[in-house]
N, C-alpha and C positions, 0 to 999 in steps of 0.2 A: 504493500500500500504506500510505500515511500514515494514522495514526490518533492517538488520544491516548496510545497505548502508546509505549514507547521504540522506536526503529527496529529494533533486534535482536529485541525482543519481537514486533513486527508481522511480521517475517520468519519467526520461529519459528512463530507462529500460522498464517501462510499455508501453510508447509510441512506442518504437521499437517493443515490442511484439505484440501490437495491430495492428501495421502497417503490420505485417506478416499475419494477417487475410486475407483470399482470397478476401473478399469484405466486405462492410459495412453490419452490421447485425441489427437485431431488437434492440440490446442493445448497439450499437456503431454508432456514427455519427461524421463525420469529416468535418471541415470547414477551411477556410483560415483566413478571416478577418471579417466575418459577426458578428457584435456585437449588433444587434437589440434586445432590452430587451424582447419584446413581443414574438419574434421568439424563443429566448432562453427559456422562460417560457413554451412555447408549447412543445419544445423538452424535457424539464425536465419531464413534465407530461407523454409524450409518452414513453420516455426511462425508466422511473421508472416503468410504468405499463408493458412494454414489458419485463423488467428484471424479474419481478414477473412471467410472463407467461412462460419465458424461464428457470426458476429455477436458475437465477443468483442473487447474493447478491448485485451487483452494475452494473450500466451502465455508459457509458462514452461519453462525448461530447468534441472533441479535436479541438483546433484551431492550424493551422500551418501545416496541413496535407491535401494534395490534394485528392479529392474524387476518381477520376478515377485511377490515377497511384499509390496511396497510398505512394507518395513521401513526405518526410518531407521538407517543403519549408519555414517554419517560419511564424510568424504572428506579426502584429502590435497591435492586440487586447490586452488591458490591463484591467483586471477585477478590479484592485485596484483603478483605476481612473474612471471607468464607473459608471455613476449615472443615476437614474430616478428621475427627479426633484432634490431635495436636498438629496435624500436617496441613500445610496450605493447599487449597483446592487444586491449583494448577499442578503442583508436584504430585499430589495424589492421583490426578487424572493421568499424568504421564506414566506413573508406575503401574497403573491399571491397564494400560494399552500395550498390545503386542501384535505386530511390531510398533514401535513408537513412531508417531508422525509429529510434524510441527504443530504446536498449539500456542496461540498468543492472545491474551486479553487486551483490548483497547477501549479506553473510556473517553467520551467526548460529549459535547453538547451539539445537538442537531435540532434545528427549528426551535431553539430556546429550551430544549428539554434534554435531560441526562440520558445517554444511551450507552450500552456496553456491547461490544462486538467480540466474539470469540472466532478468530481466524484459524482455520483447520487445514493443514496440508493434505493433499490427496494421498490415498494409499499408493505405494510405489511398486512393490513386487509380490505382495500377498495381502489378502483381506485383513483389515485392522480389527482386532478383537478387543472387547472390553470385558474384563473379568471372564476370559476364556469363551466369550460368545461374540460372534460376528453379527452385525446388523446392516440393514440396507434400507433405503427409502423406496417405497412403492408409491409413486405419485407423491403425495404430501404426508404419507403415513410411514412410521418407523416400524420395521418388521425384522424378525430373525432371518438372517441370510439362508440358513439351512432349510427353511420352509419354502424357499423360492429357488428351485434347482436351476431353472433356465437363467435367472439373473446371476446366480453364482457361476454358471458356466461362462456367461458373457464377461463377467468380471475377471475371471482367470485368463480368458482369451485376450482381454484388453492389456494385461500385463505382458503377454507374449508379443503382441504386435507393436507395443509402444516402448521403444528403447529409452533408457533413462535420459539420454542426451536431449530427446525431443520434449521432455516435460518442461513445464513453465516454472521458473524459480521465483519470479516476481511478475506481477501483471498490473494493469490499470495505470501505467506510467505515461506521462506526457512525453512529447518528443525530447525536450531538454532533460527531463528526469531520467529517461532511459539512457541517454548518452552520458549523463553525469555519473551513472552507476557503474559503467564499464570503461575500460581504457581502450576506446575505439581507435585512437591514433596508433596503438601498438599493432592492431590488426593490419592496417595499411603498411606500416613500417616493415613488419615481418614478411608480408607478401610483396614488398618492393613496389607498392602501388602509390600513386599520388592520392592524397585525401581529397574527396570531392568537396565542393562548396555547398554549404547549407545542410541543415538537419535532415531534410527529406532525402537527399541523395546519399548521405552517410547511412541512414537507417535502411534505405533500399539495398545498399551493398551488404550490410550486415544481415539483412533478411535473406539475401541470396545464399548465404552460407548457414542459414538456420540458427543464427546467434540471437536474433530477436524475431518476434512474430506479432503481427497485427492482432489487436483484440477489439472488443466492442467499443463503440463510441469514439473511434479514431485514436484510441490509445494503444500502448505497446506492452507486450510481455517479453521478458528476457528469458531465454531458454536455459535449461541446466547446462547445455554446451557453452552458451555464451558466458554464463556465470563462472563455470569452473575454469574456463580459459582466460577470461579477460576482466574478472571482477576487480574493482579498485580495492574493495574490502570484502573478502569472501564471506566473512561472518554476517554481512548484510543479506545473504541469501540462505534462508534456513535449509533448503533442500540440499545444499552442497557445503554448508558451513563446516561440517565435520570432515570434509574431503581435503581440507587444507593440508599441505605437506608439513611435517615436523622434522626439524634437524636437532639432534641431541649429541653433544660431545661429552665423553666420559674421560676420567683420569684412569690410566691403566688399561687393563684388558677385560674388566668386568663392568656390570651396570651398577655397582655399589655406589660410586661417587660421580654423579653427573656434575659437570663444571659449567656447562653452557647449554641453553635450549633456545631455539629460534623457531617459533611457530610461523607458518606461512600466512601472509595476509592477502597477497595478490593472486590473481589467476595464474594457472600453470604457464600459459604462453607469454603473457606480458611480464611475468616475474622470473622467467626461466634463466636469463643471463645473469641477473642479480643473485639468484639462488646459487648458481654454479660459482660465481665469484666469491660469495660468502663461504661456501664449502672449501674452496681453494685456500682462502685466507686462514681457515682453521687447521689446515693440514701442514705437516712438517715437510721439510725438503731434505735431500741427501746430497752430499758432495761427491761429484764425479770428476775424473781427470780425463780429458780428451785432448790428444796431441800435446800433452804437457801443460794444458791449461785447466785450472780448477774452476769449476762452476757449480752452482746449486741447481739441482734438478728436482721437480716434484716427485714425491715418493710414489704417487700413483699416476698412471697416464690419464690426463685430463679428458681426452676424447672417450676413453672407456667409461669414466664416471658419468660423463654427459649422456652417453648411450644408455647406461643402466637406469639413470634417473628418468629419462624419457620413456623407457620401457615400463617403468613402474607406473607412470601416468596412464599409458595406453592399455596395459594389460590388467589393471585393477578391476575388481568387480564393484562398479559404482552403486549397485543396488544394496550392498551390505551397509546397514545403517551404523553411524557412529565410528566409522573407520576410514582412514586415508593413508596415503603413502608416508613412510617414515624412513629417515636416514640416520643411522647411528654410527658415530665416529669413535673408534677405540684407538689405543696406542699402536696396535698391530694389524688393524683391519677396518674395513667399512662394511656395514650391513645395510642393505636397502630392501625394505619390506613393503609389499602392497597387499591389500585385502583381496582375497579370491584365490582359489586353487588354480594351479597352472593348467592350461588347456591341453598341453602335451607333456609327456614324460620328461622330467628334468634331465634325464640322461640323454635325451634326444633333442635338446634345445638347438644344438648346432646344425643338425641336418633337416629338421622338420620344416615343412612349408609354413608360411605365416598364417596365424589365426588371431583375429582381433576381436576382443569382447565389445569394444566401443568403436564401431566403424567410422562414425562421423568424427569423433575426436582424433582417431588415428589418421584419417585422410587429411584433415586440416593441419595437424602438426607436421605431416609429411610435406605438404605444400609449403609450409613455413620453414622447412629445413631443420626442424627440431628432432624429428625421428624419420625412420623409413619403414616401409611396409614390405620390403622384399624378403624379410626373414633372415637378414644377414647381420643383425645387431649383435647376436651372441658370437658369431664368427669374428666380428671385429674386436669384441672385448677379449676373446681368447687370443687373437693374434697380437693385440697390443700388450697384453700381459706377458706373452711369450717374448716379444721383442724387448721388454723391460726386464726380462729374466726374473719375473715375479712368480710366486706359487700360482697354480692354476685357480681360477675363480670357482666358487662352489655355488650350485643352485639346489635349493631344498624347498620342501612344502610343509612347514609346520602348521598343523591345524587347518584352518581355512585361509591360509596366507601363502604367498610366494615370497621367498627370501633369496637374495643373491649376495654372496660375500666375496669381496675382493680383498686380497691380503697384501700387506706391506712387504717391503724387501726382507728376504730371508734366504741365507745360503742353502744350497741343496742339502748339505750335510746336516742341517738343522730341521729339515722337513721330515715328518713322520711318514710311515708307510702309506697311509691314506692320501697324504699330500702328493707323494711320488706317483702312486697309481693314478690319481686323478689327472696329474700333469701329463703322464704318458698317454692315457686314454684320450684326453682332449687334443693332444698333439696329433694322435692318429686320426681322430675325427676331422680336425682342421685340414690335415694333408689330404684326406680322402675326398672331402667336399671340393677341394681344389684340384682334383684329378691327379693326386700324387700319393706317395706312400711314406710311412714311417720307416726310417732306416737308422742304423747305428750312427751314421754321420749327421742326419737331421736332428736326432735326439741330443747329440753332443752340442750342436749349435743351440738347441732350445735351452739347455741347462748351462751352457758356457763351460763345457768339459773339454779339456785339452785332448788332442788326438792320442797322445801316449797313454791316456787313461780310458781308452775305448772299452776296456773290460768293465768299467763302472757302468757305462751306457748299456752294455750287454746284460748286466745284472738287472738293471731297471726294466729292460725289455722282457727278461725271463719272469720277473715278478708279475708283470701285466699279463703275460701268456698264461701263467699258472692260475691267475685270478679269473681267466676267461673274458677279459676285457678286449683283447686283441687276438688276432690269428695271423698265421703266415699267409701271404698272398699266394705263394707257390711253394708248397712243402717240399718239392723236389729240387729247389734251387740250392746251390752250394752256400755254406755259411756266409762268405763274404758278399754274396749277392742277395741275401735275404731281405725281403720287404714285408711290411706288416700293415694290416688294415683293421679297423674296428670290427669286433665280432658280429655286430648287427648287420654289417654290409653283406655278410654271407647268407643271411636269412631272407634277403629280398627276393 
């Protein structure tokens, strides 16, 4: 509801617009003074589910408006003092909803009378239940969803056909309010396009990429895609506020002592370069000598970190509530976690074809040069870490998350068996997807092993063979000509 008006003025205008509706609808309910908490909870469930079914981003429960006449009569209901036991009404409501949706009370004067509006976000990926029961609006009546099988079927189908990116994060905005809420200049800068003159042309360009959408009364809605990529303040958009990226730096190698935390405030695209710069400034450097000249070099390849951060944006499950990408910086490693199980086996990241959860987000970030959709991101990360003689990166899937770990400099002799096996396996995979083979020579180059220590490379190869991670390309080849491929390549 945010516009250039004062908050109370925006609420009053919204109430007046809603009162012009010919009748109550599936996403609008009017009351005078009824403040029964259980009834409110049931209405929240019904209105949130009905908003999803009707393609609305929000539903509204209004106190101070008469049902039949739609007249503004005022109300004595006060959500700030309403409690259930010792708990505030709003907190109690949120704890009673599953999954949680955005709920916010707004109080204002409309037509000289006090009104209260409960703004309710739409159900996103599952019907909203109150006290373990889902409700729906049938016309202007509140009913149990389980008693209306066809409506329940349609509701579930609406979740399938409506990607999260297409949902509306905020609506009812004027031209200037919509443009004030997002960093639209970043959109044109990242696409290397001149910014058009005038609000109308700018909004038309943003609409073509589904970042904004026209709504009733000549106003605008900002989509979840527009908010998550270009929000000036991501917390201004309840549907994506918890998707902001978090950066936490720890002292040492455990999570016992955090020393710095930087919550993300801007959209992913508009804030991407500053995010990478902030992370680089947190990281240590190492001294290297090249051609007799000493210089400081980043401990981690910057392009690899950039790739992994972009991947966390693209491959996260945006429908998981209350979770967003997280970057954790330790003394010896960086862990990048995003909500959502990986769509492919973590052992096959390097050779699997690309699969995007969020196609609209991925396509736009690709056009902006922030990420790519060719499925070569993990290949690049593996190649960059090899070139820097770092331990091989690790991909894992703890719970409902995907986590990638990139390790800091560590001599091969300090790597444990798992580190060595992972490095040999990824080296074989990288060579294979590039139409090449793992050899004793290539593995020596990967680890920086001198030629006279080729027996060490042979031991590493034998470890990987015994573990079933790699196989001989040609078992009949003499020892000096042996080449190796990942084991999965022989099952194709």
